[in-house]
C-alpha positions as CSV (number, residue, x, y, z in Angstrom):
1,M,-29.6,-29.3,270.3
2,I,-28.2,-26.0,269.1
3,Q,-27.4,-27.3,265.2
4,W,-31.1,-28.7,265.0
5,T,-32.6,-25.0,266.7
6,I,-30.5,-23.5,264.0
7,L,-32.1,-25.5,261.6
8,A,-35.5,-25.3,262.3
9,L,-35.7,-21.9,262.7
10,Y,-33.9,-21.3,259.3
11,L,-36.1,-24.0,257.5
12,G,-38.8,-21.7,258.6
13,F,-37.8,-18.7,258.1
14,I,-37.4,-20.2,254.4
15,F,-41.2,-21.5,254.5
16,F,-42.5,-18.0,255.8
17,K,-40.9,-16.0,253.2
18,G,-42.0,-18.6,250.2
19,V,-45.4,-19.0,250.9
20,S,-45.9,-15.3,252.0
21,K,-45.2,-14.5,247.8
22,A,-48.7,-16.5,247.6
23,R,-50.3,-13.2,247.9
24,K,-48.3,-11.6,244.7
25,I,-49.4,-14.3,242.4
26,H,-52.3,-13.1,240.0
27,S,-51.3,-14.7,236.9
28,S,-49.3,-17.9,235.8
29,D,-46.9,-15.3,234.2
30,D,-46.4,-14.3,238.2
31,F,-46.0,-18.0,238.8
32,L,-44.1,-19.8,236.1
33,V,-42.0,-16.9,235.1
34,A,-42.1,-14.3,238.4
35,G,-43.7,-11.8,235.8
36,R,-40.9,-11.3,234.2
37,D,-39.8,-8.3,236.6
38,V,-36.7,-9.5,238.3
39,R,-33.3,-7.6,238.5
40,W,-29.9,-8.3,237.6
41,F,-29.2,-9.2,241.5
42,L,-32.0,-11.1,242.2
43,L,-31.6,-12.9,239.0
44,A,-28.3,-13.7,240.0
45,A,-28.3,-15.2,243.2
46,T,-31.0,-17.4,242.4
47,M,-29.1,-18.5,239.6
48,G,-26.3,-19.0,241.8
49,A,-28.3,-20.6,244.3
50,T,-29.5,-23.2,242.2
51,V,-26.0,-23.8,240.5
52,I,-25.0,-25.0,243.6
53,G,-27.1,-27.9,244.6
54,G,-25.0,-31.0,246.5
55,G,-22.8,-31.7,243.9
56,Y,-20.8,-28.7,244.2
57,S,-21.0,-28.2,247.5
58,I,-20.3,-31.8,249.3
59,G,-19.4,-34.1,246.0
60,A,-16.8,-30.9,245.0
61,V,-14.8,-30.9,248.8
62,G,-15.1,-34.2,247.7
63,K,-13.4,-34.2,244.7
64,S,-11.2,-32.0,245.3
65,Y,-9.9,-34.1,247.9
66,E,-9.5,-36.7,245.8
67,W,-8.2,-34.6,242.5
68,G,-6.4,-31.8,244.0
69,I,-5.9,-28.5,242.0
70,L,-7.5,-30.7,239.3
71,M,-10.9,-30.3,240.6
72,V,-10.4,-26.7,240.7
73,L,-9.3,-26.2,236.2
74,V,-12.0,-28.6,235.8
75,S,-15.1,-27.4,238.1
76,M,-14.6,-23.9,236.6
77,G,-16.0,-25.4,233.5
78,G,-19.5,-25.8,235.5
79,Y,-19.7,-22.5,236.1
80,M,-18.0,-20.8,233.0
81,H,-21.1,-21.9,230.6
82,F,-23.3,-18.8,232.3
83,I,-20.9,-16.3,231.7
84,F,-21.7,-17.1,226.9
85,S,-25.1,-18.4,228.2
86,G,-25.4,-14.8,230.0
87,L,-24.0,-12.8,227.2
88,V,-25.7,-15.0,224.1
89,V,-28.0,-17.0,224.7
90,A,-30.1,-15.5,227.5
91,P,-31.3,-12.2,225.9
92,R,-32.6,-14.4,223.1
93,F,-35.0,-16.6,225.5
94,R,-35.7,-12.7,226.9
95,E,-36.8,-11.2,224.2
96,A,-38.8,-13.8,222.5
97,E,-40.3,-14.2,226.1
98,L,-40.5,-17.8,226.2
99,Y,-41.0,-20.8,229.3
100,T,-38.7,-22.9,228.4
101,V,-36.1,-24.3,226.4
102,A,-38.5,-26.8,224.4
103,G,-40.4,-23.7,223.7
104,Y,-37.5,-22.0,222.4
105,F,-36.6,-24.9,219.5
106,G,-40.6,-24.3,218.7
107,H,-39.8,-20.0,218.5
108,R,-36.6,-20.7,216.6
109,Y,-36.7,-24.4,214.4
110,D,-40.1,-26.6,214.1
111,E,-42.5,-28.1,216.3
112,R,-40.6,-31.6,215.6
113,T,-37.7,-30.6,217.4
114,R,-39.8,-29.3,219.8
115,F,-41.2,-32.4,220.9
116,V,-38.1,-34.1,220.6
117,V,-36.2,-31.0,223.7
118,L,-39.9,-32.0,225.5
119,I,-39.2,-35.0,226.5
120,L,-35.2,-34.4,227.2
121,S,-36.5,-31.9,229.3
122,L,-39.3,-34.1,231.0
123,L,-37.0,-36.4,231.9
124,F,-33.9,-34.5,232.9
125,S,-36.4,-32.5,235.6
126,V,-38.1,-34.7,237.1
127,F,-35.0,-37.0,238.2
128,I,-33.0,-33.5,239.1
129,V,-35.3,-33.3,241.6
130,A,-35.5,-36.0,243.0
131,A,-31.9,-35.9,243.3
132,Q,-31.6,-33.0,245.4
133,I,-34.6,-34.0,247.5
134,A,-32.7,-36.9,248.2
135,A,-29.1,-35.6,248.9
136,I,-31.3,-33.4,251.4
137,G,-31.0,-36.5,253.6
138,S,-27.5,-37.4,252.8
139,V,-27.0,-33.6,253.9
140,L,-28.3,-34.7,258.0
141,S,-27.0,-37.9,257.8
142,T,-23.2,-37.2,257.4
143,L,-23.5,-33.7,259.2
144,L,-25.7,-34.1,262.0
145,P,-24.9,-36.2,265.0
146,S,-26.7,-39.8,265.1
147,V,-29.8,-39.6,266.8
148,E,-32.1,-42.8,267.8
149,G,-33.6,-44.6,264.8
150,G,-31.0,-42.7,262.5
151,S,-32.1,-43.8,259.4
152,Q,-35.6,-43.7,260.1
153,A,-35.2,-39.9,260.6
154,I,-33.2,-39.6,257.2
155,K,-36.4,-41.0,255.6
156,Y,-38.5,-38.6,257.8
157,A,-35.6,-35.6,256.8
158,I,-36.8,-36.5,253.2
159,I,-40.6,-36.4,253.2
160,I,-40.1,-33.0,255.4
161,G,-37.4,-31.0,253.0
162,G,-40.0,-32.4,250.2
163,A,-42.6,-31.1,251.5
164,I,-41.6,-27.4,252.2
165,V,-40.0,-27.3,248.9
166,I,-43.2,-28.4,247.4
167,I,-45.0,-26.4,249.8
168,Y,-44.2,-23.0,249.0
169,S,-43.0,-23.4,245.5
170,T,-46.9,-24.0,245.0
171,A,-47.7,-21.3,247.6
172,G,-45.4,-18.3,245.4
173,G,-44.3,-20.1,242.0
174,L,-40.9,-18.6,240.5
175,L,-42.1,-15.5,242.6
176,A,-40.9,-17.6,245.9
177,V,-38.3,-20.1,244.8
178,I,-36.2,-16.6,243.9
179,H,-36.4,-14.8,246.7
180,T,-36.4,-17.9,249.2
181,D,-33.2,-18.3,246.7
182,V,-31.2,-15.2,247.6
183,Y,-31.5,-15.8,251.3
184,Q,-30.0,-19.4,250.4
185,F,-27.6,-18.3,248.5
186,V,-26.4,-15.6,251.1
187,I,-26.2,-18.6,253.8
188,L,-24.5,-20.4,251.6
189,M,-21.5,-18.1,250.6
190,A,-21.4,-17.4,254.5
191,G,-21.4,-21.1,255.7
192,F,-18.7,-21.6,253.3
193,L,-16.6,-18.0,253.9
194,L,-16.9,-18.8,257.9
195,T,-15.9,-22.5,257.3
196,L,-12.6,-21.1,255.0
197,G,-12.4,-17.9,258.0
198,F,-11.8,-20.7,260.4
199,I,-9.1,-23.0,258.7
200,A,-7.3,-20.4,256.9
201,P,-4.7,-19.8,259.8
202,D,-3.9,-23.7,260.1
203,V,-3.4,-24.0,256.4
204,I,-1.2,-20.6,256.3
205,T,0.9,-21.3,259.2
206,S,1.9,-25.3,257.9
207,W,1.8,-23.6,254.0
208,Q,5.7,-24.7,253.9
209,S,5.1,-28.6,255.4
210,V,1.7,-28.8,253.0
211,S,3.8,-30.1,250.0
212,A,5.4,-32.8,251.9
213,D,1.8,-34.2,253.9
214,V,0.0,-34.5,250.0
215,S,0.9,-36.3,247.8
216,S,2.9,-34.8,244.7
217,K,-0.4,-35.6,242.2
218,F,-2.4,-33.4,244.4
219,L,-0.6,-29.9,243.8
220,K,-0.1,-30.7,239.7
221,W,-2.2,-29.5,237.3
222,D,-3.4,-32.6,235.9
223,G,-3.5,-34.2,239.0
224,G,-1.1,-37.1,237.6
225,R,-4.4,-38.1,235.4
226,G,-2.6,-37.1,232.3
227,F,-3.2,-33.9,230.1
228,T,-6.6,-35.5,228.0
229,F,-8.1,-36.3,231.0
230,L,-7.7,-33.1,231.7
231,I,-9.2,-31.3,229.0
232,T,-12.7,-34.1,228.5
233,T,-13.3,-33.2,231.7
234,F,-13.5,-30.1,232.0
235,F,-15.9,-30.7,229.0
236,A,-17.7,-32.5,230.5
237,F,-18.3,-29.8,233.8
238,L,-18.5,-27.6,230.5
239,L,-21.3,-29.3,228.6
240,G,-23.5,-31.1,231.0
241,E,-25.8,-29.2,232.5
242,T,-25.0,-26.1,230.0
243,F,-28.7,-24.7,229.1
244,A,-30.4,-26.9,231.3
245,P,-34.2,-26.3,232.0
246,G,-33.6,-25.0,235.3
247,Y,-31.3,-22.5,234.2
248,A,-33.4,-21.6,230.9
249,T,-36.1,-20.4,233.5
250,R,-33.8,-17.7,234.4
251,Y,-32.9,-16.8,230.9
252,C,-36.9,-15.7,231.1
253,I,-37.6,-13.6,233.8
254,G,-35.4,-10.5,233.7
255,K,-37.1,-7.1,233.6
256,T,-35.1,-6.2,230.8
257,V,-32.1,-7.8,228.1
258,R,-29.3,-5.6,230.2
259,D,-30.5,-7.3,233.5
260,T,-30.5,-10.4,231.7
261,K,-26.8,-10.1,231.0
262,I,-25.2,-8.8,234.9
263,G,-27.4,-11.7,236.3
264,I,-26.3,-14.4,234.6
265,G,-23.0,-13.6,233.4
266,G,-22.1,-11.6,236.1
267,I,-23.1,-15.0,238.3
268,G,-20.9,-17.3,235.6
269,F,-18.1,-15.0,236.4
270,F,-18.4,-14.2,240.5
271,L,-18.0,-18.4,241.0
272,T,-15.6,-19.0,238.3
273,L,-13.0,-17.2,240.2
274,V,-13.8,-17.3,243.2
275,F,-16.0,-21.1,244.2
276,P,-13.5,-23.7,243.2
277,L,-10.8,-22.3,245.1
278,I,-12.9,-21.9,248.4
279,V,-13.5,-25.4,248.4
280,F,-10.2,-26.1,247.6
281,F,-8.5,-25.2,250.1
282,I,-11.5,-26.7,252.3
283,A,-10.7,-29.6,250.5
284,L,-6.7,-29.1,251.4
285,Y,-6.6,-28.6,254.7
286,A,-9.0,-31.7,255.3
287,K,-5.9,-33.8,253.3
288,V,-3.1,-32.4,255.5
289,N,-5.4,-33.5,258.7
290,F,-7.6,-36.4,257.4
291,P,-5.4,-37.8,255.3
292,D,-7.2,-41.5,255.3
293,I,-10.8,-40.7,255.2
294,E,-13.4,-41.4,252.4
295,P,-13.2,-38.2,250.6
296,Q,-17.2,-37.9,250.4
297,Q,-16.1,-37.1,253.8
298,A,-13.9,-34.5,253.7
299,L,-16.8,-31.1,254.1
300,P,-19.0,-33.3,256.8
301,V,-15.1,-34.1,259.1
302,V,-13.6,-30.5,258.2
303,I,-17.3,-29.6,259.8
304,R,-17.2,-31.3,262.7
305,E,-13.7,-30.8,263.8
306,L,-14.3,-27.5,263.8
307,H,-15.9,-28.3,267.2
308,N,-18.5,-24.8,267.1
309,P,-22.2,-25.9,267.1
310,I,-22.6,-22.9,266.0
311,I,-20.6,-22.4,262.6
312,S,-21.2,-25.8,262.2
313,G,-25.5,-25.3,262.4
314,I,-25.0,-22.3,259.7
315,M,-23.0,-24.8,257.4
316,I,-25.8,-27.3,258.0
317,A,-28.7,-24.7,256.5
318,A,-25.5,-23.5,254.1
319,L,-25.6,-27.5,252.4
320,L,-29.4,-27.9,252.9
321,S,-29.7,-24.5,251.1
322,A,-27.7,-25.4,248.2
323,V,-30.2,-28.6,247.7
324,M,-33.4,-26.6,248.8
325,S,-32.8,-24.7,246.2
326,S,-31.6,-26.5,243.3
327,A,-34.6,-29.0,244.0
328,D,-37.2,-25.8,244.2
329,S,-36.0,-24.4,240.8
330,A,-35.7,-28.0,238.6
331,L,-39.3,-28.3,240.5
332,N,-40.2,-25.1,238.9
333,S,-39.1,-25.5,235.3
334,A,-41.1,-29.3,235.4
335,T,-43.7,-27.6,236.2
336,A,-43.3,-24.7,233.3
337,I,-42.2,-27.9,230.9
338,F,-45.5,-30.1,231.9
339,T,-47.8,-26.9,231.7
340,K,-47.0,-25.1,228.9
341,D,-45.3,-27.4,226.5
342,L,-47.7,-30.5,227.2
343,F,-50.7,-29.3,228.2
344,E,-51.1,-25.7,226.6
345,H,-49.3,-26.5,223.2
346,Q,-49.0,-29.8,222.8
347,L,-52.7,-30.8,224.1
348,K,-54.1,-27.3,223.4
349,W,-55.4,-26.7,226.7
350,G,-56.2,-23.2,228.3
351,G,-57.3,-20.7,225.4
352,K,-57.2,-17.0,225.8
353,G,-58.3,-14.4,228.7
354,E,-58.1,-14.0,232.2
355,A,-60.8,-17.0,232.6
356,A,-58.2,-19.3,230.6
357,D,-54.7,-17.7,232.3
358,K,-57.1,-18.6,235.9
359,K,-57.2,-22.1,234.5
360,I,-53.7,-22.7,233.1
361,L,-52.3,-21.2,236.8
362,K,-54.3,-24.0,238.8
363,L,-52.8,-26.2,236.3
364,A,-49.8,-24.9,237.2
365,R,-49.8,-25.5,241.0
366,N,-51.2,-28.8,240.5
367,W,-48.8,-30.4,238.8
368,T,-46.4,-28.6,240.5
369,I,-47.6,-31.1,243.8
370,I,-47.8,-33.8,241.9
371,L,-44.8,-33.4,240.2
372,G,-43.3,-32.5,243.8
373,A,-44.9,-35.4,245.7
374,S,-43.6,-37.5,242.4
375,S,-39.8,-36.5,243.0
376,T,-40.3,-36.8,246.8
377,L,-41.6,-40.5,246.4
378,I,-38.6,-41.8,244.0
379,A,-35.8,-40.2,246.3
380,F,-37.6,-42.1,249.5
381,L,-37.9,-45.5,247.7
382,W,-34.7,-45.0,245.4
383,S,-31.6,-42.8,247.1
384,D,-29.0,-44.0,245.0
385,I,-30.0,-42.9,241.3
386,I,-26.9,-41.3,240.0
387,E,-26.6,-43.5,237.1
388,L,-30.0,-42.4,236.2
389,L,-28.6,-38.4,236.6
390,L,-25.8,-39.3,234.5
391,F,-27.8,-41.0,231.8
392,T,-30.1,-37.5,231.9
393,Y,-26.6,-35.6,231.6
394,H,-25.4,-37.9,228.7
395,T,-28.9,-37.3,226.7
396,W,-29.0,-33.5,227.5
397,A,-25.6,-32.1,226.4
398,P,-25.4,-34.0,222.6
399,G,-29.1,-32.9,222.0
400,I,-29.4,-29.7,222.8
401,I,-26.2,-28.0,222.8
402,L,-25.6,-27.6,219.1
403,P,-29.0,-26.4,218.1
404,V,-29.3,-23.8,221.1
405,V,-25.9,-22.2,220.0
406,L,-26.5,-22.4,216.5
407,G,-29.9,-20.6,217.2
408,A,-28.6,-17.8,218.9
409,T,-25.7,-17.2,217.0
410,T,-27.1,-17.4,213.7
411,K,-30.1,-16.2,212.0
412,E,-30.5,-18.4,208.9
413,R,-34.5,-19.8,209.0
414,S,-34.7,-23.1,206.3
415,K,-36.3,-26.3,206.0
416,S,-32.9,-27.7,205.7
417,L,-31.5,-25.9,208.9
418,N,-34.7,-27.6,210.2
419,V,-34.3,-31.3,208.8
420,S,-30.4,-30.8,209.9
421,V,-30.5,-29.8,213.9
422,F,-33.3,-33.1,213.9
423,V,-31.7,-35.4,212.2
424,T,-28.8,-34.1,214.7
425,M,-30.5,-34.3,217.6
426,I,-31.9,-37.9,217.1
427,V,-28.4,-39.5,215.9
428,A,-26.1,-37.3,218.6
429,V,-28.4,-38.8,221.5
430,A,-28.9,-42.2,219.9
431,A,-25.0,-42.6,219.5
432,T,-24.3,-41.2,222.8
433,M,-26.1,-43.9,224.2
434,V,-24.1,-46.7,222.5
435,Y,-21.3,-45.4,223.8
436,R,-21.6,-45.5,227.1
437,F,-21.9,-48.7,227.1
438,T,-18.1,-49.3,225.5
439,P,-15.0,-48.9,227.6
440,Y,-14.4,-45.3,226.3
441,A,-16.9,-44.0,228.0
442,A,-14.7,-44.2,231.1
443,T,-12.0,-41.9,230.4
444,F,-13.5,-39.8,227.7
445,D,-16.9,-38.7,228.7
446,P,-20.2,-39.6,227.1
447,A,-21.0,-36.0,227.1
448,V,-18.5,-34.4,225.1
449,F,-18.5,-37.5,223.3
450,G,-21.8,-36.8,222.0
451,V,-21.3,-33.2,221.3
452,G,-18.5,-34.0,219.1
453,T,-20.8,-36.1,217.8
454,S,-23.7,-33.9,217.0
455,V,-21.1,-31.4,215.3
456,I,-20.4,-33.8,212.8
457,V,-23.9,-35.3,212.3
458,F,-25.0,-32.0,211.9
459,F,-22.5,-31.0,208.9
460,V,-23.2,-34.1,207.1
461,A,-26.6,-33.3,207.1
462,R,-26.7,-29.8,205.8
463,F,-24.7,-31.5,203.1
464,F,-27.7,-33.7,202.3
465,T,-30.4,-31.6,203.1
466,R,-29.0,-28.2,201.6
467,G,-31.6,-28.3,198.2
468,L,-34.8,-28.3,200.5
469,K,-36.2,-24.7,199.7
470,S,-36.7,-22.4,203.1
471,G,-40.0,-22.5,205.1
């Protein structure tokens, strides 16, 4: 009862804070990019809350339980790319006043590349929303005491959680997402730090016996899996979600370029140094005290072991924060993609003036509902979407990373470059899709393979297109 009360109060508070931002939405820019008026602290909080979804919370503790220190090292890659993005790439997005990754490709290259990125972005965003909404049910099923009709209750949890995200995202757009993300990030960090505080005395006092209680592989840098696995897995984390649509939206919303650099680069630096270690010590406690459980049950078991309904209630709210913040961010970015890239740019909807902007704002709200409801339906009917998520990661990195880095670090604009980038995107994505079905994909990550392929293809394409005139 205490857990459910804390959870209900928390969800009610988040819902109220999100919906209350509706009165501040007067234009499509307010709805899609928060009026580009976000200071660095809010930017850091919303980015941090977006990053730590179900995978980097429950999933990360589970993998740390299984891999040990190895997971600390490789998971750092999942945060380190924000340092580069914040200092190099995000300022370019902000200066150009963009909305989406596809918009960046249209701004930096040409319409062909923009259309390819539009397809990849839509695929990425919709299924990310579905995955996070499905994770709401997963969090409740693993952490809350069983209730009558438990499986049916989880279905209701998916619907209710999805509805809350859809309603406040529709009402307040990205402005609501950002302000709810601030509270979600605070609760998230508080939940993990409180859990760490409760288990720390036990870990410290029994440290001498830890090496005897866990396998030697747990405390080895490579986890006993070899240096190649360490390096390729690190790059898989580094590259898998780099410049993802939900993150790219944050590149565009800082009040100034300075706010953008500090907010995004700063949160990347903070999470790289802090969060993997918090996760590791929680996993270590679970490994010592519960050596025979399923890895994914590590965090739920530790929370239940605390025997403190208030702390466990806060932790459940923290994990829902992680999931909901990732869901609302992906939903907002999907709306921006449909509104700006598909309808306004490709289909030429809208126009100029206040009336046209109101039309775009209405369109954005309608598509937030449609996309959110579609993703909730996918989560309700098909909760096992891991393969689809891996599919989106493996299509995203090979096609996106090299062109974005090139665009941010070079000034060349030419027909030769545009053709080379287009060919690179098509060939690298296609090659990665074929590679996924080979036996090598189990040990050498497809995302890393795809990015490496894109580098080779790009230089070959540049050689054959060098005679094309600038355009």
